[in-house]
N, CA, C and O atoms as a GROMACS GRO file, in nm:
protein
  432
    1MET      N    1   0.838   5.214   1.026
    1MET     CA    2   0.848   5.113   0.941
    1MET      C    3   0.991   5.147   0.838
    1MET      O    4   1.022   5.261   0.804
    2GLU      N    5   1.058   5.036   0.803
    2GLU     CA    6   1.129   5.066   0.714
    2GLU      C    7   1.097   5.043   0.566
    2GLU      O    8   1.040   4.947   0.514
    3ARG      N    9   1.139   5.134   0.519
    3ARG     CA   10   1.109   5.165   0.345
    3ARG      C   11   1.227   5.125   0.268
    3ARG      O   12   1.265   5.207   0.185
    4TRP      N   13   1.284   5.028   0.277
    4TRP     CA   14   1.409   4.953   0.184
    4TRP      C   15   1.370   4.805   0.220
    4TRP      O   16   1.283   4.765   0.298
    5SER      N   17   1.451   4.740   0.147
    5SER     CA   18   1.440   4.608   0.188
    5SER      C   19   1.631   4.530   0.218
    5SER      O   20   1.739   4.565   0.169
    6ASN      N   21   1.601   4.433   0.304
    6ASN     CA   22   1.752   4.398   0.277
    6ASN      C   23   1.721   4.250   0.257
    6ASN      O   24   1.635   4.164   0.280
    7ILE      N   25   1.883   4.275   0.182
    7ILE     CA   26   1.882   4.138   0.086
    7ILE      C   27   2.021   4.076   0.178
    7ILE      O   28   2.109   4.141   0.234
    8GLU      N   29   2.001   3.909   0.168
    8GLU     CA   30   2.109   3.856   0.229
    8GLU      C   31   2.239   3.844   0.120
    8GLU      O   32   2.228   3.844  -0.002
    9PRO      N   33   2.370   3.835   0.200
    9PRO     CA   34   2.453   3.788   0.115
    9PRO      C   35   2.481   3.725  -0.010
    9PRO      O   36   2.542   3.765  -0.110
   10GLU      N   37   2.417   3.608   0.020
   10GLU     CA   38   2.430   3.482  -0.080
   10GLU      C   39   2.348   3.542  -0.252
   10GLU      O   40   2.405   3.510  -0.356
   11PRO      N   41   2.220   3.624  -0.259
   11PRO     CA   42   2.157   3.629  -0.334
   11PRO      C   43   2.226   3.792  -0.385
   11PRO      O   44   2.231   3.804  -0.507
   12PHE      N   45   2.260   3.875  -0.329
   12PHE     CA   46   2.337   3.985  -0.360
   12PHE      C   47   2.452   3.928  -0.463
   12PHE      O   48   2.455   3.937  -0.586
   13LEU      N   49   2.549   3.864  -0.372
   13LEU     CA   50   2.670   3.818  -0.459
   13LEU      C   51   2.631   3.736  -0.563
   13LEU      O   52   2.715   3.730  -0.653
   14ALA      N   53   2.537   3.675  -0.579
   14ALA     CA   54   2.450   3.577  -0.731
   14ALA      C   55   2.437   3.718  -0.809
   14ALA      O   56   2.517   3.745  -0.898
   15LEU      N   57   2.331   3.809  -0.771
   15LEU     CA   58   2.333   3.901  -0.885
   15LEU      C   59   2.479   3.978  -0.918
   15LEU      O   60   2.494   4.022  -1.031
   16VAL      N   61   2.564   3.990  -0.841
   16VAL     CA   62   2.700   4.054  -0.868
   16VAL      C   63   2.738   3.956  -0.984
   16VAL      O   64   2.726   3.996  -1.100
   17ARG      N   65   2.782   3.836  -0.959
   17ARG     CA   66   2.838   3.744  -1.028
   17ARG      C   67   2.806   3.710  -1.161
   17ARG      O   68   2.884   3.666  -1.245
   18GLU      N   69   2.653   3.739  -1.177
   18GLU     CA   70   2.584   3.730  -1.325
   18GLU      C   71   2.565   3.820  -1.366
   18GLU      O   72   2.489   3.829  -1.462
   19GLY      N   73   2.628   3.931  -1.311
   19GLY     CA   74   2.625   4.083  -1.387
   19GLY      C   75   2.510   4.133  -1.426
   19GLY      O   76   2.472   4.176  -1.535
   20LYS      N   77   2.431   4.119  -1.270
   20LYS     CA   78   2.269   4.188  -1.320
   20LYS      C   79   2.263   4.300  -1.265
   20LYS      O   80   2.155   4.358  -1.264
   21LEU      N   81   2.388   4.367  -1.198
   21LEU     CA   82   2.398   4.515  -1.112
   21LEU      C   83   2.484   4.572  -1.216
   21LEU      O   84   2.574   4.512  -1.273
   22ALA      N   85   2.444   4.700  -1.238
   22ALA     CA   86   2.543   4.823  -1.314
   22ALA      C   87   2.639   4.872  -1.206
   22ALA      O   88   2.617   4.845  -1.088
   23LEU      N   89   2.738   4.939  -1.242
   23LEU     CA   90   2.836   4.959  -1.171
   23LEU      C   91   2.748   5.080  -1.040
   23LEU      O   92   2.761   5.081  -0.918
   24ASP      N   93   2.680   5.150  -1.110
   24ASP     CA   94   2.627   5.256  -1.014
   24ASP      C   95   2.501   5.192  -0.902
   24ASP      O   96   2.449   5.251  -0.807
   25GLN      N   97   2.482   5.078  -0.944
   25GLN     CA   98   2.365   5.027  -0.864
   25GLN      C   99   2.419   4.964  -0.730
   25GLN      O  100   2.343   4.883  -0.677
   26ILE      N  101   2.520   4.985  -0.676
   26ILE     CA  102   2.621   4.893  -0.575
   26ILE      C  103   2.681   5.028  -0.522
   26ILE      O  104   2.783   5.066  -0.579
   27ILE      N  105   2.639   5.089  -0.439
   27ILE     CA  106   2.701   5.208  -0.323
   27ILE      C  107   2.787   5.179  -0.205
   27ILE      O  108   2.733   5.199  -0.096
   28ASP      N  109   2.872   5.148  -0.205
   28ASP     CA  110   2.968   5.117  -0.090
   28ASP      C  111   3.022   5.236  -0.006
   28ASP      O  112   3.096   5.324  -0.047
   29VAL      N  113   2.962   5.219   0.138
   29VAL     CA  114   2.974   5.394   0.200
   29VAL      C  115   3.062   5.372   0.322
   29VAL      O  116   3.051   5.427   0.432
   30ARG      N  117   3.183   5.250   0.273
   30ARG     CA  118   3.281   5.238   0.343
   30ARG      C  119   3.360   5.387   0.357
   30ARG      O  120   3.310   5.497   0.333
   31GLU      N  121   3.453   5.369   0.388
   31GLU     CA  122   3.589   5.467   0.368
   31GLU      C  123   3.695   5.462   0.278
   31GLU      O  124   3.701   5.351   0.225
   32LEU      N  125   3.774   5.533   0.244
   32LEU     CA  126   3.876   5.490   0.127
   32LEU      C  127   4.000   5.401   0.170
   32LEU      O  128   4.065   5.358   0.075
   33ASP      N  129   4.039   5.371   0.274
   33ASP     CA  130   4.123   5.276   0.341
   33ASP      C  131   4.024   5.157   0.336
   33ASP      O  132   4.076   5.055   0.290
   34GLU      N  133   3.925   5.149   0.363
   34GLU     CA  134   3.847   4.966   0.402
   34GLU      C  135   3.852   4.989   0.255
   34GLU      O  136   3.971   4.967   0.231
   35TRP      N  137   3.785   5.026   0.121
   35TRP     CA  138   3.768   5.016   0.000
   35TRP      C  139   3.894   4.924  -0.004
   35TRP      O  140   3.899   4.801  -0.006
   36ASN      N  141   4.026   5.049  -0.008
   36ASN     CA  142   4.133   4.930  -0.059
   36ASN      C  143   4.192   4.828   0.026
   36ASN      O  144   4.306   4.787   0.003
   37TYR      N  145   4.130   4.790   0.110
   37TYR     CA  146   4.158   4.664   0.170
   37TYR      C  147   4.069   4.550   0.106
   37TYR      O  148   4.127   4.444   0.082
   38TYR      N  149   3.961   4.560   0.082
   38TYR     CA  150   3.863   4.490  -0.044
   38TYR      C  151   3.733   4.547  -0.077
   38TYR      O  152   3.660   4.587   0.013
   39HIS      N  153   3.700   4.554  -0.200
   39HIS     CA  154   3.556   4.591  -0.240
   39HIS      C  155   3.511   4.506  -0.390
   39HIS      O  156   3.583   4.456  -0.476
   40LEU      N  157   3.415   4.512  -0.382
   40LEU     CA  158   3.368   4.447  -0.557
   40LEU      C  159   3.398   4.571  -0.662
   40LEU      O  160   3.368   4.690  -0.662
   41ASP      N  161   3.474   4.480  -0.757
   41ASP     CA  162   3.485   4.580  -0.884
   41ASP      C  163   3.411   4.664  -0.931
   41ASP      O  164   3.450   4.776  -0.964
   42ASN      N  165   3.294   4.624  -0.942
   42ASN     CA  166   3.159   4.691  -0.973
   42ASN      C  167   3.066   4.705  -0.906
   42ASN      O  168   2.955   4.653  -0.920
   43SER      N  169   3.123   4.816  -0.780
   43SER     CA  170   3.065   4.915  -0.712
   43SER      C  171   3.124   5.033  -0.712
   43SER      O  172   3.238   5.056  -0.752
   44THR      N  173   3.030   5.125  -0.659
   44THR     CA  174   3.091   5.257  -0.663
   44THR      C  175   3.115   5.288  -0.510
   44THR      O  176   3.045   5.238  -0.422
   45LEU      N  177   3.225   5.377  -0.483
   45LEU     CA  178   3.269   5.420  -0.339
   45LEU      C  179   3.211   5.541  -0.328
   45LEU      O  180   3.236   5.621  -0.418
   46MET      N  181   3.107   5.590  -0.203
   46MET     CA  182   3.042   5.691  -0.169
   46MET      C  183   3.087   5.696  -0.023
   46MET      O  184   2.992   5.670   0.050
   47PRO      N  185   3.168   5.714   0.025
   47PRO     CA  186   3.186   5.718   0.204
   47PRO      C  187   3.083   5.783   0.289
   47PRO      O  188   3.032   5.890   0.255
   48LEU      N  189   3.057   5.732   0.380
   48LEU     CA  190   2.957   5.810   0.459
   48LEU      C  191   3.024   5.943   0.500
   48LEU      O  192   2.953   6.042   0.520
   49SER      N  193   3.169   5.950   0.515
   49SER     CA  194   3.204   6.086   0.561
   49SER      C  195   3.168   6.193   0.445
   49SER      O  196   3.165   6.313   0.474
   50SER      N  197   3.145   6.155   0.331
   50SER     CA  198   3.116   6.279   0.211
   50SER      C  199   3.013   6.216   0.135
   50SER      O  200   3.026   6.198   0.014
   51PHE      N  201   2.902   6.176   0.205
   51PHE     CA  202   2.800   6.060   0.104
   51PHE      C  203   2.713   6.208   0.086
   51PHE      O  204   2.676   6.226  -0.030
   52GLN      N  205   2.679   6.304   0.171
   52GLN     CA  206   2.553   6.379   0.166
   52GLN      C  207   2.617   6.485   0.040
   52GLN      O  208   2.528   6.517  -0.039
   53GLU      N  209   2.750   6.544   0.009
   53GLU     CA  210   2.770   6.572  -0.116
   53GLU      C  211   2.740   6.487  -0.237
   53GLU      O  212   2.691   6.549  -0.332
   54ARG      N  213   2.754   6.388  -0.250
   54ARG     CA  214   2.755   6.308  -0.383
   54ARG      C  215   2.632   6.227  -0.376
   54ARG      O  216   2.628   6.143  -0.466
   55GLU      N  217   2.504   6.227  -0.274
   55GLU     CA  218   2.390   6.157  -0.323
   55GLU      C  219   2.343   6.164  -0.408
   55GLU      O  220   2.281   6.067  -0.453
   56ASN      N  221   2.350   6.297  -0.481
   56ASN     CA  222   2.270   6.323  -0.612
   56ASN      C  223   2.285   6.275  -0.710
   56ASN      O  224   2.214   6.295  -0.809
   57GLU      N  225   2.391   6.194  -0.706
   57GLU     CA  226   2.451   6.094  -0.817
   57GLU      C  227   2.398   5.989  -0.833
   57GLU      O  228   2.424   5.920  -0.932
   58ILE      N  229   2.289   5.942  -0.717
   58ILE     CA  230   2.217   5.818  -0.712
   58ILE      C  231   2.117   5.843  -0.786
   58ILE      O  232   2.047   5.938  -0.751
   59GLU      N  233   2.075   5.759  -0.922
   59GLU     CA  234   1.940   5.756  -0.930
   59GLU      C  235   1.803   5.702  -0.846
   59GLU      O  236   1.815   5.603  -0.773
   60ARG      N  237   1.705   5.753  -0.854
   60ARG     CA  238   1.614   5.728  -0.765
   60ARG      C  239   1.520   5.599  -0.855
   60ARG      O  240   1.463   5.516  -0.784
   61GLU      N  241   1.510   5.589  -0.974
   61GLU     CA  242   1.446   5.521  -1.025
   61GLU      C  243   1.448   5.356  -1.019
   61GLU      O  244   1.365   5.265  -1.022
   62ARG      N  245   1.617   5.375  -1.007
   62ARG     CA  246   1.695   5.225  -1.016
   62ARG      C  247   1.688   5.147  -0.893
   62ARG      O  248   1.675   5.222  -0.796
   63PRO      N  249   1.691   5.005  -0.856
   63PRO     CA  250   1.734   4.942  -0.769
   63PRO      C  251   1.881   4.986  -0.720
   63PRO      O  252   1.973   4.987  -0.801
   64VAL      N  253   1.901   5.020  -0.592
   64VAL     CA  254   2.023   5.052  -0.545
   64VAL      C  255   2.071   4.963  -0.435
   64VAL      O  256   2.002   4.958  -0.333
   65TYR      N  257   2.162   4.904  -0.442
   65TYR     CA  258   2.205   4.790  -0.313
   65TYR      C  259   2.331   4.903  -0.235
   65TYR      O  260   2.432   4.952  -0.286
   66VAL      N  261   2.284   4.916  -0.112
   66VAL     CA  262   2.388   4.987  -0.024
   66VAL      C  263   2.458   4.882   0.067
   66VAL      O  264   2.393   4.789   0.115
   67ILE      N  265   2.596   4.899   0.092
   67ILE     CA  266   2.672   4.811   0.159
   67ILE      C  267   2.771   4.889   0.226
   67ILE      O  268   2.798   4.998   0.177
   68CYS      N  269   2.841   4.843   0.352
   68CYS     CA  270   2.940   4.877   0.434
   68CYS      C  271   3.010   4.752   0.485
   68CYS      O  272   2.984   4.640   0.442
   69ALA      N  273   3.104   4.778   0.584
   69ALA     CA  274   3.145   4.658   0.652
   69ALA      C  275   3.050   4.564   0.682
   69ALA      O  276   3.047   4.458   0.620
   70HIS      N  277   2.955   4.596   0.787
   70HIS     CA  278   2.895   4.471   0.860
   70HIS      C  279   2.761   4.516   0.853
   70HIS      O  280   2.677   4.436   0.893
   71GLY      N  281   2.711   4.660   0.797
   71GLY     CA  282   2.581   4.627   0.776
   71GLY      C  283   2.499   4.760   0.905
   71GLY      O  284   2.387   4.765   0.955
   72VAL      N  285   2.574   4.816   0.913
   72VAL     CA  286   2.560   4.968   1.021
   72VAL      C  287   2.538   5.051   0.956
   72VAL      O  288   2.427   5.098   0.934
   73ARG      N  289   2.648   5.089   0.910
   73ARG     CA  290   2.644   5.231   0.811
   73ARG      C  291   2.543   5.219   0.660
   73ARG      O  292   2.512   5.308   0.581
   74SER      N  293   2.518   5.108   0.660
   74SER     CA  294   2.433   5.106   0.523
   74SER      C  295   2.261   5.100   0.559
   74SER      O  296   2.179   5.119   0.469
   75VAL      N  297   2.229   5.077   0.669
   75VAL     CA  298   2.110   5.110   0.713
   75VAL      C  299   2.113   5.255   0.723
   75VAL      O  300   2.045   5.322   0.645
   76ALA      N  301   2.198   5.317   0.827
   76ALA     CA  302   2.180   5.467   0.805
   76ALA      C  303   2.124   5.549   0.697
   76ALA      O  304   2.034   5.633   0.693
   77VAL      N  305   2.239   5.477   0.572
   77VAL     CA  306   2.235   5.549   0.470
   77VAL      C  307   2.070   5.493   0.364
   77VAL      O  308   2.023   5.554   0.268
   78CYS      N  309   2.026   5.379   0.418
   78CYS     CA  310   1.897   5.376   0.349
   78CYS      C  311   1.807   5.451   0.430
   78CYS      O  312   1.731   5.535   0.384
   79ARG      N  313   1.815   5.424   0.537
   79ARG     CA  314   1.712   5.513   0.603
   79ARG      C  315   1.701   5.686   0.560
   79ARG      O  316   1.600   5.740   0.515
   80TYR      N  317   1.832   5.750   0.587
   80TYR     CA  318   1.835   5.872   0.486
   80TYR      C  319   1.787   5.926   0.362
   80TYR      O  320   1.741   6.036   0.333
   81LEU      N  321   1.816   5.786   0.274
   81LEU     CA  322   1.775   5.820   0.127
   81LEU      C  323   1.619   5.805   0.134
   81LEU      O  324   1.544   5.890   0.086
   82SER      N  325   1.568   5.672   0.207
   82SER     CA  326   1.456   5.670   0.202
   82SER      C  327   1.358   5.778   0.259
   82SER      O  328   1.242   5.789   0.219
   83GLU      N  329   1.416   5.859   0.359
   83GLU     CA  330   1.342   5.987   0.391
   83GLU      C  331   1.342   6.115   0.314
   83GLU      O  332   1.282   6.219   0.341
   84LYS      N  333   1.446   6.079   0.180
   84LYS     CA  334   1.448   6.209   0.119
   84LYS      C  335   1.365   6.167  -0.019
   84LYS      O  336   1.376   6.228  -0.126
   85GLY      N  337   1.297   6.072  -0.001
   85GLY     CA  338   1.208   6.010  -0.102
   85GLY      C  339   1.286   5.898  -0.208
   85GLY      O  340   1.231   5.862  -0.312
   86TYR      N  341   1.392   5.859  -0.175
   86TYR     CA  342   1.451   5.726  -0.260
   86TYR      C  343   1.342   5.597  -0.277
   86TYR      O  344   1.265   5.588  -0.182
   87GLY      N  345   1.330   5.530  -0.350
   87GLY     CA  346   1.290   5.418  -0.320
   87GLY      C  347   1.369   5.308  -0.381
   87GLY      O  348   1.485   5.333  -0.415
   88ASN      N  349   1.318   5.186  -0.401
   88ASN     CA  350   1.399   5.066  -0.471
   88ASN      C  351   1.534   5.070  -0.382
   88ASN      O  352   1.633   5.087  -0.454
   89LEU      N  353   1.565   5.059  -0.245
   89LEU     CA  354   1.694   5.052  -0.214
   89LEU      C  355   1.712   4.918  -0.118
   89LEU      O  356   1.618   4.880  -0.049
   90ALA      N  357   1.828   4.858  -0.118
   90ALA     CA  358   1.828   4.742  -0.016
   90ALA      C  359   1.938   4.762   0.031
   90ALA      O  360   2.022   4.822  -0.036
   91ASN      N  361   1.964   4.717   0.161
   91ASN     CA  362   2.056   4.699   0.235
   91ASN      C  363   2.125   4.559   0.247
   91ASN      O  364   2.058   4.457   0.266
   92VAL      N  365   2.273   4.558   0.235
   92VAL     CA  366   2.300   4.425   0.223
   92VAL      C  367   2.328   4.361   0.360
   92VAL      O  368   2.424   4.414   0.417
   93ILE      N  369   2.280   4.280   0.414
   93ILE     CA  370   2.288   4.226   0.538
   93ILE      C  371   2.428   4.197   0.540
   93ILE      O  372   2.486   4.155   0.440
   94GLY      N  373   2.488   4.219   0.657
   94GLY     CA  374   2.645   4.175   0.691
   94GLY      C  375   2.766   4.269   0.630
   94GLY      O  376   2.882   4.282   0.671
   95GLY      N  377   2.720   4.312   0.553
   95GLY     CA  378   2.790   4.434   0.465
   95GLY      C  379   2.900   4.292   0.400
   95GLY      O  380   2.891   4.171   0.382
   96MET      N  381   2.998   4.397   0.382
   96MET     CA  382   3.153   4.358   0.332
   96MET      C  383   3.192   4.207   0.373
   96MET      O  384   3.222   4.115   0.298
   97ALA      N  385   3.185   4.208   0.497
   97ALA     CA  386   3.240   4.109   0.554
   97ALA      C  387   3.174   3.987   0.526
   97ALA      O  388   3.244   3.892   0.492
   98ALA      N  389   3.035   3.972   0.534
   98ALA     CA  390   2.966   3.862   0.518
   98ALA      C  391   2.989   3.836   0.350
   98ALA      O  392   3.002   3.719   0.315
   99VAL      N  393   2.992   3.923   0.266
   99VAL     CA  394   3.022   3.936   0.121
   99VAL      C  395   3.152   3.828   0.088
   99VAL      O  396   3.148   3.713   0.046
  100SER      N  397   3.254   3.902   0.120
  100SER     CA  398   3.364   3.866   0.114
  100SER      C  399   3.410   3.716   0.155
  100SER      O  400   3.499   3.654   0.096
  101SER      N  401   3.334   3.666   0.269
  101SER     CA  402   3.371   3.523   0.325
  101SER      C  403   3.320   3.464   0.203
  101SER      O  404   3.406   3.411   0.132
  102LEU      N  405   3.196   3.459   0.162
  102LEU     CA  406   3.155   3.418   0.016
  102LEU      C  407   3.257   3.396  -0.118
  102LEU      O  408   3.257   3.313  -0.209
  103ASP      N  409   3.338   3.503  -0.086
  103ASP     CA  410   3.396   3.519  -0.213
  103ASP      C  411   3.556   3.458  -0.197
  103ASP      O  412   3.654   3.456  -0.272
  104GLY      N  413   3.528   3.414  -0.067
  104GLY     CA  414   3.675   3.331  -0.011
  104GLY      C  415   3.785   3.405   0.068
  104GLY      O  416   3.894   3.352   0.090
  105PHE      N  417   3.747   3.554   0.118
  105PHE     CA  418   3.803   3.635   0.138
  105PHE      C  419   3.755   3.660   0.322
  105PHE      O  420   3.643   3.661   0.373
  106GLN      N  421   3.887   3.677   0.383
  106GLN     CA  422   3.855   3.691   0.565
  106GLN      C  423   3.863   3.832   0.538
  106GLN      O  424   3.954   3.886   0.476
  107TYR      N  425   3.718   3.913   0.609
  107TYR     CA  426   3.762   4.036   0.605
  107TYR      C  427   3.801   4.122   0.701
  107TYR      O  428   3.852   4.232   0.677
  108ASP      N  429   3.778   4.079   0.813
  108ASP     CA  430   3.794   4.101   0.960
  108ASP      C  431   3.950   4.008   1.031
  108ASP      O  432   3.977   4.016   1.151
   0.00000   0.00000   0.00000
């Protein structure tokens, strides 16, 4: 059973646009070249390739939204963090491709 929630791109982007999420609450696990292509200004890059080295930067008590390109790597990170005792995790369904399309950007 999953110990994290999933959030659709529309309500996630609404939270972003309304300024309801702090910089450290959106964790982007894509690699730097993907980040440079398109990213949310108020997100934190923690590439999957070096994620374990930086996971201690994530606050356990605050809600955290994990995003990647299409939602596969973010699920893996949510699973990993939940197994390590983190709570309040949410996977952004469809990843940056889905979010960017709502923002008028063609990701792929």
